[in-house]
C-alpha angles and dihedrals in degrees: 000000000000124000114266101229097177142354092271094074110113116254120239103271101159094093094238141026121279118257092252089052090050089049093053092050097049096251093129132081119209122211110201120196128225088237091059090051092052095044093052105033110020113044100278135305095246094055090049092051090050093051092046090049088056090048094054090041091238105196100205102071120232115029123201097185131061088204091061092051091046091050093050090045092052097047105032115117114277139145093259123021117238118251119222091255094047089050092054095044089050091049093052091047089054091050089055090052088051090054091047092052091046091051093049092050088048091059099252110172116267093234090058090047090051096047091050093047091052088059098039097112094046101055138056120257089256093052090047090052089050090055089055092050100263139176096043114199121210100217129285092315091063107126095234091049092047087055093043093054093053116092096253113159091198138016120197121203143175095208116104091211126091100227092119088059089051089055093049091050088050086055090054096257130131105224122194116219121217132172130207106253094205100173132048090246090058092047089053097044103038120065113224119244090207114087129178092263097052120100116173113244137168093264095046103027125180118242106197116193103210098188102036142290125255095232088062106053096189091055094068116113097210115133130057089253090054092053092049092048092044093053093048093048093048091055090054122088097005107170093017107094090194089063106023118105091203119070116241095243089055092049088050090053090064090060090062126079111288136211104202105193134190101001131139108217093225094055121113089232094057095041094051095045093047093047097039104036118003100047092038093055085082096224109147100180126086108301102206126254130339111199106204131188110249118268118226099252140029095244092055088047092054092050094047094047090050092052097046093047097042102037106025097031095228130139107235124235114185112214148048133304089263092052091051096046095049094046103035112016100045107094093009 
């Protein structure tokens, strides 16, 4: 809000704060996609999908969906079928190898590569990336640092990696990491990081990993079956904390204004989050900003924009996390 220098300043008559004012005062909750993290910090999401497609010997050429690749990998003919746990373990191992190749191409010293490789099986993918020097931030205008320096009390994300926490720590904050324990087995086996005394704040913000965390292999929402089970479980027990898989303070966050960054609207991640959490929050007013990856043509863009504005009540921003950060978050 601007300084009121005399009585002639106009009074607030819009009925509510502007989105930028709400952003400055921490009344907005960002949701950051895994795709956005890969695109900004890890060499790009499309190149990762292409290399993973080669690894699983995907026969249909270019793949636009990780879910399609995972499905093929799980069910392709082999001597022993992959269990869900083995599939997720194999995926995270491949991600570590992707980080290793990226670091080697970036000229990381061989001693560092060798030391990281020796600990590969003992650490999570995020910790392995840290040992290789990732994430790398490009100064104070880096998109993740711009997010980290704003007074968000909570950041929601679909990435299983803890690079958002790295950015928050770089900004002098003490983030608390929590994962969605979306099955009873996960609830029983993973201790919650949210206790009765904790209230998210801008110095100790909550980072909530909606679709799993790499240190807990079974928590990953990776396959088509995972997404369907996840959606079904999220829709159960809403409002009953003894049965709800989502903590009350996270449910509450979906009633705030949202910045939804780096999603493709046809992705499983966006569809499940919208159907299971955003739409069910019950908020009918404008929700905030939905940053969407660009569709291929203008007609498709028009249809998507109309849907998002009319159905989901979001203002549309066409572009990447980097585009949005540079145009809207810098100076907020």
